[in-house]
N, C-alpha and C positions, 0 to 999 in steps of 0.2 A: 561618197559620188556625185556625180557633176545633179547641180541643180540647175534647170536652162530657162531662161526667160521662153516661154513660148508666142512664136512672130503670129499665127490664125487669127488668133482672136481675142484678150483679153490683160493684161497681165497686172492691175495694178487701178482703187475707185473708189471712196468712200468720204460721207463727209467730216470738216474738220472739227470736234469732239474737244471745249476748253478751253483756255485760252496756254497760245505756243509762250516756253519758256525763252525764257533771254537768251538773243547768241551770245552772248557773254557770262552767258550761267556754267557752258559745255565748253571742256578744253575742245582746242581743232584736234581733227586727224587728218596727218598727214598722207599720200597720196603718189605712190612711183607712179605715174606714170607712162606703159613705152609702149612705140606706136610705129607700125608699120614706116620705112620714110616716103612711100610713095602711098601712104593716107596723106590730106591733106590738112596740114599743121592750123587754117581755115574754121575746115572739120571741127577739129578736134576741140577747140574754142570755144563752136559751137558745143560739142557731146558736150564739155567740163560745163560751160555755163546753165546749158538745162540741166541737170543734176543739182550744180546747187538750188538752182530757184525752187523746185522740187521739197527742198530736204531742208529749204532756208525757216520756214513757217515751226521744224522740229527747235531749232537750233543750234542745226548741225552747222557746221563750218570746214568745208576745209584747205588745207594747205596743197593744192598740185605740183608736182617735179613733174616736171616734163624730159624723156627722153626718145630722140629723134633717133631710130634704130638705120644703122646702115643697110642696104638696097638690097631686097630680101630674105634679109637675117632674124628675121621673126614669119616668114611667110609660111611654114609649115606649123605643124599641136608646139602652143610655145610653153606650155608646162615649165614652170621650173629657171626661168627668167627670173634673178634677182635681183631682190629689192634691196633700197638699202636694211638694217638691220632691225631686225624690228615694225617696216614702215610696211603696208599694207601694198598693192602693186596692184595695178593696172593694164593687162595686153591689149591691146589693137591690133588687128592683122588680118590678118588673111584666114587662118584654119574655120573651115566649117562643118567642124563635130560631126555628131550623129546629122547633120542637113541630107545628107544621100537616102535616108532610111524613109526620115522625117519628112521631105516630103512628097512621098507617096501614099503621104497624111492631111498632109497642104500643112503641113508645120514645119517648121527647119529653126535653132539654138538659138536667139542672136545671143547670148549672153550669159554663162553660167557661171558657175562657183562648184567648189568640193567639195565636201564637207572631209573630215580627216575619224572622225570624232561624230552621232547625232547630233550632240550641243560644240561643237568645234570643228568649224570652217579654216578651213585654208585662209593666207594670207594671199593670196592672189583669186582675180577678176578676168575672166579670159570676155573679151566683148569682139564679135567674127565686124568686119570692115561685108567682106561677100555676102555675108546672109544677107544683114538690111539693104543691100544693095539690093538683092535680088530677091528680097523683100518687097520694097516699092519698088521695082519695075512689075512684080505683078498685080501690084494695088491700084492700076494705072486708072483705076471706076471713083478710087478719091481723093489719089495726088493728083490727079492729069496725069494731061502730055507731057512725058519726062521731056524729051528730046528739045518740044518748042521752049522750057523751063530758062533761064537765063542758070549762070554756076550757083549763083549765091540763090535762086532761089530748093534748085536742084539739094543744098550744104545746107540750110532752112532745114527744112521738111527731114534731110537724113540726118542731125542735128538731136530733130524732135527724140522719133521715133531711141534713135540710136543710148541718148542723156538718158531716158525714160525706163531702156530696156537695163543702163546702168545701177542708175536710184533704186533700181529694183530690185540686184544683183545685190549691191553699197547693203540695202535691205537684212535683206538675208545675212551680211557678213558682223554685222549689227545687232540683229537680235542676234544673233547666235542660232537660228533654229532654218530648217528645211521646210516647215509651213509656208503656208499659204490660205492668208485669207478672204473671208467668202465680197469683200470688194475691198477698193482700196489698191493704194499700194504694190499691196504684198499679196495683192487676186494675183490668181496660176495666171488668167490670161483677158488681153482685150483685140479689143475692132482694129482695125489699120483705119477707123475716124480717130481715134484713143489714140496713136502713135503716129499720124501724123498734123494731127489737129489740133489748133492754134489755142485753145480752153488747155489744157493740167488737173482741170478739177477731177480730174476723174483715176489720177495716181497720189491724193491725199495724203498725211497721213495721220491717224488717230489715234486719241489720245492715251490708252494704255500702250501703242506704240513709243510714242513719243515718250512715252515714261521708264519706257523698257532700255532705250536707245539713251535716254540720259544718265541712265542706273552707270548702266555700263564705258561710257564716254568717262565719265569720273573716275571709273577704273585705270591708275596710269599705266594696268597693264595694256591695253587697249591703246592706247593712243601715243606715237609715235616723238619722236622728238625731231627735229632738221640733227 
């Protein structure tokens, strides 16, 4: 079943505990990123940079392989978009998932990952550009008047929210767990202020999670090669 990042309230937030492992102590993970042609490449850069910033203190490094799609080729539900053999894939497109039903509860999924088994995540994460835009549009009290923002200002805020949601889904993958924590990155929900704000302290990864991820990343079966 999919693990979805909820947009209504908070997705992650704990204090950093213990020393972070050195980035060079863990092998990098390679991630293929497939994105719709009409999603700005500059926004993709901001999203991936935000993921890097969230995970950096944990010693996790990512080599991103970007693959812009032909127009409309991943506008529909995109499960099954092939990544390189053994590589984790991220799809950024227009699929809204269960948004129609979720909107009645003032919630919608920003990102999600499917688990084949309780402790076996699939090798693909979906990030919904359309849901992120809709969420930002509905969060004017937090982000301000969108129509008065420059393109760069809009992308900065949208990139934060999408990057933090992707970092959360990556956490499900790296931890091989559907579980959510009471605080920190793996918390189930966050406020719009947390998603769009400058500070990312609410998206910290605790010492136990860092240790669990380090152990899995040192398993060569999890690490993709170029």
